[in-house]
N, C-alpha and C positions, 0 to 999 in steps of 0.2 A: 881486693878487686882482682888482683892477678890470679887468685885462686878460683874465682868465678868465671874467668875469661873462657876457658874451654867449654863450660856449660852454656855460656851465652852464644859462643860461636856455633855450638851444636843446635841451639834453638833457631838461630838465624838460618842455618843451612836447611833445617826442616821446613821452615816457612817458605823459603825459596822453592824447595821441591814441591810443596803443596800448591804453590802459585802456578808452577809450570803445568800442573795437571788440571787445575780449575780453570785457568784462562781459556784454553781451547774449547772446553766444554761450554763455557759461557758464550764464547764467540759463536759456536755452532748453534746454541739455543737462540741467540739473537738472529742469526742467519735464517734459521728455520722459521721463526716468527715472521721475518720479513718476507720469506717466500710464500708462507701461508697467506699473508695479506695481499699477495698479488693475484689471488683468485684460484678457484678450484680447477679450472681447465688445465693449467700446467701441472698441478699436483695429481691429476688423474692419470698422468702418464709416467712410467718409470724411466723414460728415455731421455728426458730433458729437464734440467734444473738451471734456471737463470743464474749466471755468475760462475758456473763451472766452465773450465777452459775447453773441455771437449765433451760432447754428448755421446752417450752410448749408442752404438748402432743396433738396429733391430735385427735380431737373429731370425732368418727366414729359411724355411725348407721348401724345396720344389718337388711336387709330385707330378711326374710326367715330364721328362727332360728332353723331349723331342723338339720339333721345329717351333711350335707356337709357345710352348712352355718357356723356351729360351728367349723368344721375343719379349715376353712379359718380364722375365728375369733380367734381361739387359736394360729394360726400361727402369726396373727397380734399382739396379746398380748405378744407373746414371744419377740418381738422386744424391748419392754419396752418404745416404743414411742407412744403408742396408748391408748386412753381411750374410752371404749365402752360406749357411752353416751346414746344410745337407741337401742332397738330391737323391731321388729314387726313380728307377725306370726298369721295366722288364726286358729292355734291349741293352745288352752290355756295350754295344757300340755307342748308343746314345749316351749312356752313363759316362763312358770315358771321354768322349768328345766334349760333352757339356762341362764335365769337371775340369778338363784342360782349359776350356774357354773361360770359365769363371775364375780359375786360378790366375790366368794372365791378367784379368781385370782387377781383381781384389788383392792379389798377392798371397793368398792362402787358399789351400785346396779344400773344398767342401767334403764332408764325409759322404760316402756313397752307399746306397742301399738298393736292394731289388724290390722289397715290399714296402708299401707306404706305411703300414702299421709299425714297422721298425723305425722308420723316420720319425713318426709321431711320438716315439718313446724317447727321443733326444732330450737331454736336460737343457733348460734355459732357452727353449724354442719359443719365439714370440708370435710367429705368423707362418702361414703356408700359402703357396701359390699352387692352384690346381689347374694343370694344363693338359689333362688327359682327355680321352674321348668322352662324349656325353654319357655313354652307358656306364661309366665308372664314377661320375660326379657325385651321385647321391651317397654312396657308401663312404667315400673319402671325405666329403663335406661334413656329414653327420659325425663321423669319427673325430674330425678336427674340432667341431663344435663341442663335443663331449670333453675334449682336452682344454677348452676355453681359449683356443687360439684364434687370432684374427685371420681372415681368409680373403684371398683374391681368387675368385673362381671364374674360369672362362665361360662364355655363353655357348650354347643354350644352358639355362640353369640345370636342366635334367633331361633324361631321355623320355620318360613318360610323366603324365600329369600327377599321378599319385606320389611319385618320387618328389616332384616339386613341392607338393603340399607338405610332405614329411620334412623336407629341407627347410622350408620357411618356419615350421614349428620348432625344429631343432635350433635354428638361429634365435628365435624369440625366447626360447627357454635358456639358451646359453648367454644371451645378451652381449655377444661378441661383435666386433667390428667386421663387416663383410662388404666387399665391393665385387659386383658381378661385371664381367668384361664386355659391356656394351660401350666400347671406347668411342663410338661415333656420337655419343652424347657430348663429346668435346669439340665437335665440328662447329665452326663459326657460322656456317650456312643455315643450319636448322633453327637456331634462335632468331636469326634474321627473318627466315620464312615465317616463323610464329609472329614476330613483331608486325610484319607486313600484312599478314592475314587478319590479325586482331585489329589492325588499324584500318581495315576495310579496303585495302588496295585492290583486291579482286572481288569485293562484295561477299555475299554469303557463299560459303563453300558447299557445293551440292554433290560433288563426287570426287573421289580420290583414286588415282590409279598408280600403282607402284610396279616396277618391272626391272628385269635384268636379262641381258642376253650374254650367256657365258658358254664358251666352248671348252669342255673338260679335256679335249685332246684324245689321243688313242688310248684304248682301254685294254690292258693285258689281263685277260680272264683265264689264263692257263693255270689249272690247278697244279700246284707244285709244293715241295717242302718249304716252310718258311725259312728266312735267313738264319744261319747258325747262331747268330747273336740274339735272336728274338725268341722269347718264350711265348708261343702263340696261345697256349692254354691260359696263361695268366693275362695276356693282352685281352682276350675275349672275356674273361672274368664272368660276371653275372649274365652276360648276353649269350645268345646262341653261339656255339662254336662251329663256324662254317669252315669248309675246306679252304686252306690259304691260297690266295692268288693276289698278285700285286695290286689289282685295282680295288681291293678292299682293305689293304694294309695301311702302312704309314702314309699320312696325308691324303690318301685316296679314299678313305672310308666314308666320306661325306655323302656320297651318292648311293651307299649301301643301306637298304632299309633297316637292317638289324643293328647298325652302328651309328649312322649319321642321320637317317630318316629323310634325306633328300635336300634339294636345293632351297626350298622355301624355309626349312628349319635351319639350314646352315647359313645361308646368305640373306634370304628374304626377311629373316627375323630382324635384321638391322633396320630395314625400311619400315616394318610394322612398328618397331620400337620408336622410330623417329616420328611416325604419324601419331602415335599415342601421345608423345610429349608435345608435339606442335599443336595438336587439337585439344589437349587436355582431357584425353579419354582414358578409361580403364580397360575393359575388355568388350569385344563384340558379344551380342546376344545370340547370333545365328550365323551359321557357316554352310556354304555349299561349294564344293570344289569338284572340278571335272578335268580330265586330261588323260594321259597315258604315256607309254613308252613306244615311240614310233621310230625315230631316227637312230636311237641307240639300243634297240631291242636286242636282248642277249648280252648286252655290255654292262648295263646298270640295272638296279632293281627298284628305283624310284622314278617318278615321271620326268621325262625330258620335255614334256609339254604340260603346263598346268595353268588353269585359271581358277582362282579362289575368290569367292564373294564373301565378305565379312560385314555383318550388319552392326556397325558402330552406332552410337547414339546421335552424333551430330551429322554424319554424312557416310554413305556407304563406301566401302573400300574394295577395290578390285586388285588382286595380285595376279601377275602373269609372268611366266618365264618360258623361254625356249632355249634348249642347249644345243642349238644348231642354227644354221642360216645367218642372216644379217641382223636379226633383232628388229629394232624400230626402223621405220622408213628412213629417218634421219639418225644415223648411228651416234651422234653426239648425245642422244637421249636414251641410250641403251641401258643405262644404270641410274635410276633415280625415281623421283616421285612427282606426279602431276597433281596439283590441286586445282580443280575446275570450279570457278566461281561465276557469279552472275555478271561481273564486270571484266572478267578475263581469266587467264590461267597462269598459275605460278608453278615453275619447275624448280626442284631443289635436289642437289646431290651433295656429296661431301664437301665440295670446294666452291660452290657458286649457287646463286639464285638467279633465275631468268623469269622475267615478267612479260607476258603476252597480253596487252590490254585488248578488250573487245573493240570492234569497229574496223571498217574496211581499210582505213589508211593508218591504223595504229602501228607503231614500231615497237619491236621488242627492246627490253632493257636488260642488259647483263650486269650482274653485280658479282664480281669475283671475290671470293672469300677463302683463300687458301688455308688449309688446315693440315699441314704435314705432320704435326706432332700430337695427334689425337691420342695415340697409345701412351706416349710418355706422360701427357697431362693426366690421363685417367689413372695410371699407376701411381703417379706422384700424389694425387689426391688421396689414394689409399694409404700410402706411406706416411703422409702428413697426418692423416686421421689417427693412425696407430701411434705416431710419435706424441701427439698432443692430447689424444683422447677426445678430439672434437669430431663427433659423428656428423656434423653439418657439412664436413668436407667430402663425405660419401655421396656420390651422385647416382648410384644404382644399387639399391638395397635388394635383398632376396625377394621380398614381397612384390616390389615393383618389377623385378626381372621375371618373376613368375607370370605376371600378366602378359608380357610380350611372348614368353616361351609357350605358355598354354594356348595363346591365340593361334600360333602357327601349328602347334600339335593338334588342336581341334580341327583346323582346316585339313590336315592330313588324315585325320580320322574320318572326316566327311568323304575325302577322296577314296580311301580304302573301302568304305562301306557303300559308297554311292548313294548316301542319304543326306538329307538336311539335318544338321546337328544344332540343337538348341541348348544353350548353356545357361545354367542358373548361377550367377555370380556370387550370390550370398551363400548358397549351399555348396558351391564348387562341385557341381555335378551336371551330367547330361540328362536332359528331360525326355522321358517317354521314347527312348530309343535303346533297347537292350543290346542290340548288335553293336552300336557305337560305344555304349558304356563298357563293354568288355575290353575295349582298347585303352581305357583310362590307366590300366595297370598291366605291365608285362610280367609274366611269371619268370622268376630268376632261375638260373641253371645250377644244378648240382648242389654244392654246399652253401651257396649264397642265399641270404634271406632278404626279401624285399622289405624296405622300411615301412 
């Protein structure tokens, strides 16, 4: 027996060693089976596995690290589920300031790039935020789709209509998760307006009027060299390269025809989007817009006065803006939407609904619905969708965003041509109007190729 003891001890030691290897594998197998039984939604995402002590943060890249790109970025960081892995911008001041700000919040410094294609080559990138000007959206969006990345893209979806169609097609082909930045869909007021209208509070809606009075302030139109930190050639990209002046550069580009395409496209688009969702509409069939540049002649290149008629299916919509004066007779209604019905009028803006019943002695009813965190909620929905793989958390997909974007673009095409524009929703084209049809697509500059 004593002679066999070393051999026996050796066998026991080998069995113990084998057990230490097999046991964790078996435990992992049982854990995997348990997770699988919990459903496909959690398994669709690489970011979260129940039972793990800490979930992996989503690695996000920011394209366009200026003002609004950082608004969206800060909303994403608030979720606690995001790591800003990289940022890019063609302005070195933006790049440094934003990297500094992000580092203070998350404790690590994002990698910095000048060109968005360099950022898209980062390893283990999960998503991107596109916070650039509209004339850059299409190329950056489609490139991110080809990488299979999730995307949060600011509104409007595109600069021109053919870009928008190409972006929707790229999204459908990629099958990626995309949220477009119509954050006012998170307002508490607009669902309430929808509920009241559908409940018959003001009767059948016969006309809708949306408006805003906005004063853009002094305009510095002095042609001058761009700031030393800004690569103006790259900033202009596929759009025409205009002589630099402050009133078309950072933040001020919205009223420049070649970059922002005017106040209806920049601001009015939110109201048109809200009308579509409240009324359950897709796109108008007909557009006619008139106006001009009167008070700000020589200062901006898009109308400071505009009235646009849009023929939706359920009720005609009138958009109006003036970038001067007092706006509405009652300034409290300078920015919002009037729904005129047979039994009264309902007014809605981001934070309230006001009901004006018909009748001589009827009294208005104010329903305050403060919505201060619309941006945070909209971004959180995107982050949660990426984490879980649950697309139902997305509230503004590219095809939906296209309808709101194309609606305001078609109204501007009517303004530029001075013609009635008729839209075929099925074929996505303008009917019997060659002059207007030419404006569906803008030719790109230089080396850039329109999608």
